[in-house]
N, C-alpha and C positions, 0 to 999 in steps of 0.2 A: 578389410577396413572395419566393416560392421562387426565382424567376429571379434576383433581386437577391442572395439568399443564395449561390447557386451561383457568382456572380461574385466572391465574397470569397476572400481568400487562405486556404490550408489552416490555418495557425495561428490566424487569426481565426475560422474556422468552428469549430474545436475549442474555443477559448476561449468563444465565444458559446453553443455548445451546452451547456456546463456551466453558464454563467451563467443562461441561460433555465431550465434544469432546477432550479437553486437557487431562482429567483424563484417558479416554479410550486409547487415543493415547500414553500417557506416559507408561501405563501398557503394551501395545503391544510392544513398543520399548524396554522395559526392559526385555522382555522374552528372554531366551537363544537362541531360534530359530531366533531372530533378530540380534544377536551379531556376529560381525566379530571376527576372532581369535586375532586380534590386539587390540580389544576393552579394554579400561581401565575405562570405564564409570561406575558410580554408579547411583542409582535411581534419585538423584538430577539432574544429567546431562541429563538423559532421560526426566525428567519433563521439564527442561529448553528447550531442543530441541523441545519437543512437543508443548510447548507454543509458541516458536519462529515460528514453522511451521504452526500451526493453526492461529496464528496472522500474518502470512506471513511477517516475519521480516528478518530472515537470520543470526542473531547473534547466537553463540553457545559457549559452554564450552568445547565440544569435537567434532572434525570434523567428518562429515558424512562418508567420505571415509575410515577412520580408525575404526569407531565405528560400522557401520551396514553392514550386508551382503546383499545379493539380496533381501531376504524377508523383512529385516528392511528398505531397500531403497524403496521397493514397498509400505510399510506402510507409509513411509515419503511422497511419491507422493500423496497418498490418503489424508493424513493430510493437505498437501498444497492445494489440490483441494477443500477440505471441507472448509479450512480457507479462500480461495479466494471467494467462492460463499456463504458460510454460511450454516450450517446444516439445518436451517429452509427452505432455498431455495431448497436444495436437497430433503428434505422430501416432500415438495410441488410438486416437479417435479415427484417423485416416485408415489405419490398419483394419479396424472394425468395419469401416465404411466399405472397404473392398473385400470384406470377408476373409481377411488374413488373421492368423493367430498372433496374439501378443504373448511373448514369453513371460514366465513367472518373474524373472529378474527385472524385466522391463515394467511389469505391473508393480513390483515393489518400489522401483525408482520413481514412478509416477505417484504412487501412494505417499512416498516420502516427500516429494515435491509439493503435493497438495496438503501435507500435514494430516493425512487421514490415518485413522487408528489401525485399519487392517485392509487386506486386499479382497476381503469378502464382497461378493456382488460387484466386482470391479467393472465388468462390461456395462451393466445397467447404470452404474454410477457415472461412468465417463459419458455415456450417451445423454443422461439426464443433465449433466453439467453443460454440455453444448446446447441442448434444447433450451435450458434456462438462460444461458448467456444470449443466445440469438433472440429469444422472446423479449427479454428485458431491454436489450439494446435497440431493437426495432421499435418497441413501444415508446421508449425514451426519445428516439429520433422523431417519431411521428408527433409526439406531444410538443417537442421543441419547434417543429415545423410550423405549428399554429401561430408562433410568434415570428420566427425568422423569415419565412416565405413572404408574408406581407411587408416585413421590414427590409429585406435584402433582395427580394426577387425570387422567382421559382428555383433556378439552378443553384445560385449561391446560397440561398436560404436552406434548400434541401441538403446540400453538401455540408454546410456549416453545422446543421443539426445532427447529421450522421457522425461528423468528426467529433463534436462535443459529447454525443451519447457514448461513443466508444471510449473516448478519453476519460469521461466521468466514471463509467462503470468499471473500467480497469484502474481507476484511481491514479491516472497518469498526470492530470492537471495541465495538459497542453491545450491551447486554443489557437484558432487561426483568425481571430477577430480584429486585432490591431493593438496599438501600444497600451491601451487602457484595459485590455483583457475584458473581464466581466464587470469592472467597476461601473461602466456606463449603464449596466443593466441591473443595478442594485435595487431598483424600485419595481422591476418587472416580476410579477407574482409567479407566472408559469416557470420562469427560469430559476427562481429562488425555491421552487418546490421540486421540479424535475431533476435538476443537477444534484442537489443533496440526496434525493432518494436513490438515484443511480449510484452515487458514491457509497451510500449505506448498503445497498443491495450487493455491490461488489466487495465491500470491505467486511461484511459480516461472516463470510466464509461459505464455500460451496457445501461443506458437510452440514452446516446449520440448515441451509435451504433444503437439502436432501432429507434431513431429519424432519423438517416441517412438512415436506411433501408426503413422507411416509405416514405422518400423523393424520393428515387430512384424508389420505387414502383409506385409513382404518376407521375413520369417523363413522359412527352409526346414528348420531342424533345431532340436532342443531346445537346442543350444549357442548358437544365435542368441538364444534367450529368456533364458538364464541367465548368459551370459558377458559380463562388463563390457567385455572387450576387443572383442568383436564388436559390442556396443552402441555404444561410443564411436567405433568406426571409421566407422559410418554416420551419426552425428549431425553436425549443423552445428557450426561452431566456437563460435557463440554459445551453443548448448545445452550443449556440453561445459564451457565456462567457467561458465555459470550453475549447472549441477548441481554442479560441483566446489567452487565458492566457497560455495554454499548448504550443502553437506554440511560443509565446514570450519567455517563460522560456527555451525551448529547444534551441532556437537561441542564446539568451543572455548567457545561461550557457555554450554553446560550445565556444563562443567568449571569455568569461571571463577565462575559464579554459585554453584555448590555450594561451592567452596573459600572464597569470601568470606562466604557467608551461613550455612554449616553451624553455626557457633558463634554466630550472631546471630539472624536472624528465623526460622530453621528449628529452633531449639533445642526439643527435646521431641517433634519429629516422628520417626516411624520412618524408617529408612534408605531404604526403598522410596519412601515419600512424599517424602522429600527429593530423590530422583532425579526423581520426577515433577514436583515444583515447579520444579526447576532446568531440566528440559527444556522445560516449559511456558513459563517466562520467556524462555529462549533463543530460542524460536520467536516468541513474541508481541512481544517488545521490539524486534524489527526491523521489524515490519510491521503488527501488528493492534491492539494496545491493550487486550486482555483482561489480567486479572491474577488470580493466586491468592495474591498476597502484597500487603501494604500498602507501597506505594513510598515513603511518607513515613518509614518505619522502616528503610530500607536504609542500608548503609554509604555514605558519600560516594564511596568508590572504586567501589562497585557501580553507583551512579548514573552515574558517569563512563563506565564500560564500557558501560552501557545506552545512554548518549548516543552513543557511537561506533557501536554496532550500529544504532541508529536512523538515524544519518547514512548508513550504508551502505545499509540498506533491503533491498528484494527484487530481483527480476529484471525486465528490460524486458518490456513487453507483457503484464504480469499485473495483478493488483489491488493490488499493494504500491506503496509510495512510496520515498522516499530517493533518493540519487544513483544507486543501482542497483549490484548485485553486479559486473556486467561492467565498469562504469565504474571502480570501485575496483580491480578486478583489473588493468585496463590501467594505471592510475596506479602501482599497486604494482610491477607488472612493469617499467614504465618506469624507476622509481627504482632497482630492482635492476640493470637493464641499464646505467644510468649509472654505478653504483658499480663494476660489473665492467669498465667501459670499452667496453661493446658499443654499437654504433650503431643496433641494431634491437631492436624489441620483438617477441618471438616467443612464441606460445602453441601447444602441441601441434603443433610443427613447422610452424606457419603464421605468416607475417609479418603483423603488424598495420599497417594503413594509417596513415600519419602524420596524416591528417585525423581518424581515429578517436581517436588519442592526443590531438590538439589539442582535439577536442570534449570528451573526458573531462575534461581539465584545466579547460576553460571551465565545464563543468557544476559541477564540484567547487568551483571558486573563486567562482562565482556563488552557490552555496548558502552558502558560508562568509560571503560579503559580506552576504547577506540576514540570516543568523543573527546576525552581529555587530551590524548596524544595529538589528535588532529587540530584541536584548538591551539595548542602550543605551537605546532608546526606552522599553521597559517598566520598566527600573530607574529611569528619570526619572519616569515616571508613577506607579509603585507602589514607592517607595523602601523600604517596610517588608519587602519580600520578600527572602529569602536568595538570593544570586546563583546558587548551584548549582541551585536549583529553577526560577529564571527560565530558565537555560540548558536545563535538562531539558525544560521545557514548550515553549519556542520550537522546539527541534529536533524534539520530538514532533509539533508542529503542522506544520512545514514538511515533515517526512518523512512526513506523514499516517499516523503510527503510532497516537497516541491514548492511550498509557500516560501516566498522570498522577500527580503528587504532590498531588492534590486542590487544585490552585492555581487553575485556570481559573475556577471559579464565584466565587472570592474577589477576582478582579482587577477593576479599574475598567472601565467601559464602553469607554474609549479603548484600554486594553490588550487587552480582549476583541476589539475591532475589529481590532487588529493580528494577533491569533491567527487571526481569520477570514480575513484577507488571506493570511496564511502558508499556511493550509490550501488555499486556492484556488490559490495559486502552486505549492504542492507537488504537487497533483493534476494540474493542467494542464501544469505544467513551466515553469520560469522562462524557458528559451530560447524556448519556444512563445509565451509571453505577450509577451516583449520583441520578438519578430519580428512578432507581431500588431499591436503598438503602433507599429511603425516606419512612419511616414507618408511619409517621403521616401526615394526609391530611392537607394541608394548609387551613387557614381560608379564607372565601370569601373576595374579594377585598372590602375595605371600602374607600369611598371618603374622602380624607384628605385635610386640608388647605395647600396651596402652601407655601413652605419655600425657602429661598435663602441661598446658600453657596458660599463663595468666592472661585474661582478656578483660576489656572494659576499662 
């Protein structure tokens, strides 16, 4: 069985690894020992939840706090962790933990799953990823405990803190708090700092953090630690772009949300609380799915901006979804270059390969095509839903974000099935899935005569 799996193509390995995890997870969640007394879920709901957790999205048809008991919520934490890292990555780490060898094909598969550039230093990289994840999640949980233990008691407070830390770092967006999620905590400073930081740490990408770690290991002076110029000089181009775009999106998202909602949903809140709410939404609306405001009450303009940010998503090789910050940066830079009459796309004095530009366009256009098709299908199946909320929910699912206008539980089963498929495609990657499904090998490239087509 394992021998047959190793013979599969890398895209098919990645796709099947997520699919098998979903099936096992939905089976575990549907067991009676996972159910809370208040549970009204059927197998479809458990399947939906398992897909949402493994695909680190956060959408649901039945809420976690009403559906799953302690065992079910522990299973949920495991599924979110597997979804964030990928089952192939976890298997590779376990192999190393018991001193087993990982084959080159498996190394390539994990490298592809994590969007890493090469398999060089694979073993140290995998180990550093797990150390980083464990450290960040433990520190995040301990910080959250300073609020939740006094608020909820020792046992419930500690467990809730661990659940939220894992969910936030893996950009999953699930909580076990109650019907208002984190809205009731919009004024709590520690929550509005720790949750967004966990989201950022997970969404920035493991390669970026590994890059930063290597920089600090090579530092020889205090200037190397604190100087952005020294920092950027040693980082890879991908890390530079990811950090720059992430910072720009966090700042612009905070400002835009504040300007649009200061006289609307945030009326009556103190200025400091308004800033906390704006920063929280700027962070979570790109990648995670937590909320400290009711999205059904936002301005239509705010929903549109949120949709754009969801489409962009996080950075490659992390726990976030979307078309990715680097992809959008390349497309944006390409458009600017064309407008200036330049023939090349350049970032930080480095020429971007034409294949990278082409791949970025393919990813973005594929996402858009899937979004449009899904919107049309859901509006036909559930014609009672306002179009802006359908668009919002579809992009949230495909970008594996999970912020919601409380629409998903109200949709028909067919529409919910579409949402499930979108979450799976968004996590695994549309290009990966389409490549995995390609049964016939393409014919070798043949040089053709150049043709001209009128455009514009």
